N, C-alpha and C positions, 0 to 999 in steps of 0.2 A: 504494500500500500504506500501511497506517497507520504511526504513529510507530515507527521502527526503533531509536531510542535507548532510554534507560531513563527518559525523562520519564513519570511516572505519569499515567494518564488522569483520576484523581479529583483533587479539590481537597485541598490540605494541611490538616491539622487546625488548625495554628497558623502564621501567616505575617504578615510585615510587608507583604506584597504588596498587600493591600487599601488600606492607608494610603498606600503609595508610589504606587500607580496614581492614586489621587485627587489626591495632591499634584502628580505630574508633569503631569497633564492640566490642572491649574490654572496652573502656573508656566512650563511650557515651551511654545514655539511651533513650528509646522510650519516646517521650514527652507527648503523650496523648493517648486516647482510652483505650480499655480493657487491652492492654499490657503495659500501662504506667509504667515506672520505670524498665522495663526489658531491657536487652542489645539491642542496636540499630542494625537493620539489613537492609542492602541495597537489593533492588531487582536486578535481573540479569542485567536489562537495566541500572540501576543506577551504578552498579559495572563497566559495560563496559564504561560508560561515564567517571567515575573517572579514570580508567586506561588510557584513552586517554587524559584526562585533565592533567594528570601528566606524560605523555609520554616524554621521553628524547632523545635528539640527542646524538651521541657518545661523544661529547665534554661537555655534562652536561647541555646544554641549553635546554629550552623547545621546543618541536616540535611546539606547539601552544602558541602564546603570548597573546591570547585573546580567550574568549569562550562565546557561547550563547546556552542556553537551551530553545528551543521553544517547549512547550508542551501544551496539553489541560488543561483547568481549572480543578483542582482537581487531576492532575497527581502526585502531591507531590513535586512541584518545590521549595516551600518555605522551607519545612523540609530539602531537599537536600542542598539548599543554606545555611541553618543554619549549617548543618553538615560540609560543606566546610569551613565556617567561623571559626568553632571550630578547624578544622584540621589546618588551616592557623595560628591560634592563639597558639596552643600548640602541634600540631601533627608533625609527621616526614615528613615535606613537602619540605625540601631542601636536595638535594643529597649530601651525604658525599664522594662520589667517590667509595664507596664499593659496590660490587656485590656478592650476595650469590646465590647458585644454590639449588633449592628446590628438594625434593625427586623425583618429576615428571619431573625434568630437566628444570623447569622454572627458568629463570634468574631474580632474585629479587634485584632491586636497593634498597639500604638501605638509609633511610633519617634521618634527625635530625630536631628539631624545629628551627624556626627563632629566632635569638638571641634577636632582638628588634622588636617584632611583633606589627604592627599597622594595624588592620583590620577595614576597613570602610564599614558600611552598608549604601549605598547611595540610595537616593530617592529624589523626588522633594518636598516632605513634610515629616515632622516627623511622621505623622499618617501612612504614607506608610512604614516607617521603623519599626513601632511598632510590626507588626505581625512577622517579622523575628527575632527581638530581643526577643519577648516572646518565640518563638520557641527555640532559643539558651538557654535562661534561663532554660526552662523546660528540655532540653537535658543535661544540666550540673548539675541541682539541685539534690543533693544526689547521684551523679554519682561517679564512680571511679576517673574520671578526676578531679572533684572538690576536692576530698580528696588528691590525689597524687600531683596535681600541685598547691595546695594552692591558689585557685581562690576565688576572692571576686565578688559575683554576686549581682549587684544592678539593679534597674529598667531601668536606662539609659545607663549603660555601664558594660562591663565585664573586670576585671583587676586582677592583682596579688595582694595578700596581702603583707604587709611589704614594700610598696613603690617600689617594683621591677617594672621597666618600661615595658610597653606593655599593649595593651588594644584592645577591640572590642568596637567601638563607632559609633553612627549614624551621618551622615552628610547629609545636604540637599543643594539645590541650593541657599538657602539664608544664609547658614552658613558662618560667617566671617572667613577669613583666609584659604579658600579652596585652593587658589593658593599658591604654595610653600610647601604644606604638602608632606610627604614622606611615603605614605602608602605601606605596603608590600603586601596587597591584597585589592581590592575594589569589593564588591559584590553588584550588581545593580539589584534590584527586579522590575519587571513589566515595562520594558523599552519601552513597547508600549505606556505608558502614558507619556514618556519623549518627549514632543513636544515643539514647539517654544513658545507657550503661557505661559508655566511654565519654560522657559529657559532651557529645557531639553538638547538639543544639545550642548549649550554652556557649561553647567555643565559637560556633559560627556567629552567634549574636555579638560576641565580643569583636570578632573580625569585622563584622558589618559596621559596628559603631566606630571602629578605627578608620575604616575607609570613608565613612560618611563625613568625618571631620575635614577631609580634603577632597570631597566629592567635586567641588567647583574646579579643582585642579586635575580632574580626570581619574581619581582613584576609584577602584571598584573591585568586586570579587567575581571570579569565574569558577564554575564547578564542572567536573566530569563525573559521570555516574553510569552504572548499568541500571536496568529496570529494577525498581525497589520492591521489597516485600511490604504490602500495605499494613501489616500488623506491627511494624517496627518503629513507626513514627520517626523516621530518619530525616536528616536535613534534605536529602533528595526528594522525599515525599512531600514535606511541607512546602518546598519550593515549587514543585509541580502543582500542588493544590492551589498555591497562590496564582499561578498562571491560569489554571482552569477557572479561578474566580475572577479573572479579568485584569490582573495586574499588567499594565501595558509597558512596564519598564524592565521586565525580565525577558531576555532573548532565550528561547527554549528550542534547541535543535534536537529533534527526535525522529528517527526513522525505524519502523518496526514491521515485523511480519503481521499478516492478518491474524486476528485473535482465534484461539481455539483450534489451531491446526492439529490434525490427527498425527501424533508423534510416532505412530507405527506405519505411516504411509510415506515411503521414501520420496516419492515425487512431490508430495505436498510439503514435506520438510525442506527439500531442496529449493522449491520455489520460495518458501518463507525465508530461508537463509539468504538467497540472492536478493530478496527485497530488503531485508534488514541490513545487510552489509554494503548495499549500494555500490559505490565505485572503489571499494577497498579491494583492489585486484589481488592482493596477497592473501586474502582470507582463504583458508583450506576448506572450501565448501564440501568436497567429496568426503574428506575425513570427518567433518562435523556431522554430515548425514549419517555416517556409520556410528559415530558416538551416540547420537540421539536415538536412532532407530534400533540399533542392536546392542547398545551399551548395557552393561550388567547392573548399573546403579538404578536405572528406572526412576530417576528423580525428575518428574515432569516439571515441577515448579522451578527447579534450577535451570532446566533446558529452556523453558519459556523466557525466564528472566535474562539469562546471560548470553544465549545464542540468538534467540528470536526477538529479544528486547521488549517482551511483553511483561507488564506488571502482573505478578502472580504471588499468591500467598504460599507460604511454606506448606508442603503437603502434610507435615507432621504437626502443624499448629493446632492447638486445642480449641482455641476460640478465635473467630474472625473479628476484626475491628468493627465491621458492619453490624454483626450480631450484638457485640458488647455496647456499641454506641446507641443502638436502638432501645436500650434499657435506661438511657440517661434521662433524668427528670429533675427539674429544679423547683418543682412544686412540693409543698408540704415538707419543709426541711425538718431535720431532727431537732427535738427540743429537750431541755432538761426535764427529767421526770418521766420520759418515755420508757415504756417497757421494752427491753432489748435482750438479745442473746449476744454472746461474745465468743469469738474464736481467737486463739493464741497459738502462733507458731514461732518458737524461739530458737535462737542460736547464741553463741558467745563470741565466735571469732569471725570466720569468713562470710557465712551466710547472713542474711538479714533477719531481723526479729520484727514481727508484726502483730498488732492487736486490732481486730476488725469488729465492729458492731453491726447488728442486724435487727431492725425494729420488728417486733413481733407482729404487729397488726397488718403490715404491708410488705415485709421483706426488703425494706430499704437498707442498703449497705452503706457504711461510712467508716472512715479510718480514724481510729482512736489513737494509735501510735505506730510509728515506723522508725526503725533504727537500722541504717545501712552503713556498711563500711565505706568511708570517704575514699575518693580516688587517690589522695596523697597520704593516706593513713600510714603510720609506721607499722613495721612487721608485727609488733606485739599489741596491735589494736584489739580491744575487746568491747563488746556491747556494754553500755552504761547501765549496770544492773539496778542501781538506785533510781535512775530515771524511769526505767521500766516499772519498778515497784511504785513509784509516785503516780504514774499514769493509771496503773491498776487501781490504786486507792481512789484516785479522782473519778475514775469510771464508776465505781460502786457508790460513791457519794453523789454523783450527778444524775445517774439513771437508775431505773429499777431493773437491775440485772437479774433476770429470771433463770438464766442457764448459761454456763460458760464451759466450753470445751477447750482444753489445752493439751498440746502435744508434749509429753514429758521429757524427752531427751534434753540434757543439760539443765533442766528446770524442775526436776521432780521434787526436790526439797521445797522449792518456792511454791509450787502448785499445792503441795500438802499444807503449807502454811496459809495460803490463800483460802483453802478449803476450811481450815479451822477458823480463820478470821471472818470470812463472809458466808460460811455455811456449806456443809458438805452436801446439801441438797441444791446447791447452786453451782458449785465448782467441781468439775469432773475431769479426769484424765481421758484423753482420746489419743490412742496410739495410732498414728498415721501409717505405721509399718504393718498394721494388721490389714491384709489385702482386702478381704471380703467387705469389711466395714468401710474402708476408705473408698473402694470402688462404688459402693452404694451412695455414699455421700457425694462423691464427684459426679455421679450420674444425676443425682437429684439437683445439684447446682446447675449442671449443664442444661438440663431440661427446663429449669426455671428461667434461664436466660433465653432459651429458644422460644418459650411461650410468654416471655415478658412478665413472669410472675415475681420478679424482683426488680428493684430500681437502684440506681446509684447516681451520684452527682457528676461523674466524669473525672473524679479526683485523679491527678496525674500518676502518683506512685502506684495506687491500686490498679489503675488501667495498665500501666507498664508491666506490672508483674503478671496480670492475667494474660496479656498478649504475649509475654515471654514464654509462657508455659507451652510445652509440646506434649503430645500424646505418648503414653507408654502402654502398650497392649500386653496384658498378662492373661493367663487362662481364666481368671475370674472376671475380667472386663477391662475397662480403661482407667488408668491413673494418669497423673500429670508429673512431669519432671522438667529439669533444666535441659537446654539443648546439648550440654555436655557437662561432665562432672565438675570441671574447673571453670565453667562459664561465669562471667560477671553479670549475665542476664538473670537476675534473681526472680524467684517465683513465690517467696515466702508469704507475701501478702495475699496471693491467690489461694494458697493453702489455708491461711487464716480465714479468708472469706468463705471457703468451703466449710470449715469447721463452724463458723458463725451461723451459716445458713442451716447446717445440720442441727446445731443447738437450738435454733428457732423451731425447727420441725418437732424436735423432741419436747421442747417446752410447751408448744401448742398441744401436742398429743397428751401431755400430762395435765392439761387444763389451766396452764399458767396465763393464758391470754385474758381470761375472764376472772379468775379467782387466784388468790394467793394460797399456795399449798407449800408446806414445808415438811421436812423429815420423810421424804419418799425415797424409795430405792432408786438409785441412778441407773442410767443405761450404760455406764462406763464399764 
């Protein structure tokens, strides 16, 4: 199918693109392959993107103040991003006000280099920036640009010799001093990986604030991404949603296969790949057909996203964002004195600790407390046990807690104390490791979401944990788990929510919704 982004099909009326393309193909070299060291050449689609990236309004401001290139894996996003970083470092990327007319009548805006270029290669980890930096180094090594612009090429940064200010340097979400920097261009690679668990959205917001300070001087951000998983709330997703909602200042280049291709049909897959890869003549179409149609993995969501460039949910995802969002309600908020049930899933070290409430009369979920290990926490970080105890106390003082289910590991002594303090007819152990019981509770919760028999306010942390959860099939049924044992994508609040909803069901079954009963035998 044709361009599915907002990249115009026609040429811009005024752009620095013509001057930039000619400059880049003179000064930059091919970084790898059989043509390594020869002059760099853009494909027609890359040339068209560059022209619109550098399109100008009559007053000299950018037509687009932000850009995203969403293309299939292997399209050549990283080399193109590297070329743009070099252009922003030493190329004619700011308009001088001069316009020349080419022999064919094309109006060519003439550019000049940025006087103090600070180009940032942004990612959530240094490893993620390494590929782009390596590509930049290879494009500049022994190139006309290296000789004419007196460039010092090192492993970790590109700068001028002789202490002249200006550089290309990597930055990550953990880099000190991100707030307050004044970059002239930020290039963000693989923004589909920029999710909450690695502080991606917060990092991107900081980068945008930094470029906005010098927006009048041409500073801006550009992203590259594969098709995203709509359950992950990545920067790639929020940017695309902004475009769909009509933001006219984001350039969004996307070419993808027709949706819902039969992945077992070689001809259909081949046609889809040809469409998605466009004029990337180096793409190994035949090999990719074999990987998708005959591969042993059978991960359809992966193939749709990375090769056909279609947005697709993970096949193992427990809950879709659409399903979860349909349960959002801002009516009838929780009030002190409400009868509630409570679910607690605790840890002490790496995993999160969560306390979720569920109102008895309508199944409304809300977060009472959440303790997650910070990104920059020391190795000996532990959950603040006293803070958890304080929230537990406040919960019982503020609401009519009719039933509490708490998972005992690490907290068995505390749960016993809570039972003595608040009543052993209100506080019960719930071992999530007992498969039959947890399968039933998980299914009850999942069904309630599907039928909209529960509500929530869309609270960010709870939503993130629910959407992080993936299915784990066992003989007894379906449980939830993290996507990998060491994953930073936590699910503890989702587990606590399941326990809270199960506690609500047992409280109602015991008659607690209408009457106060005490000293009954628990279901634990």
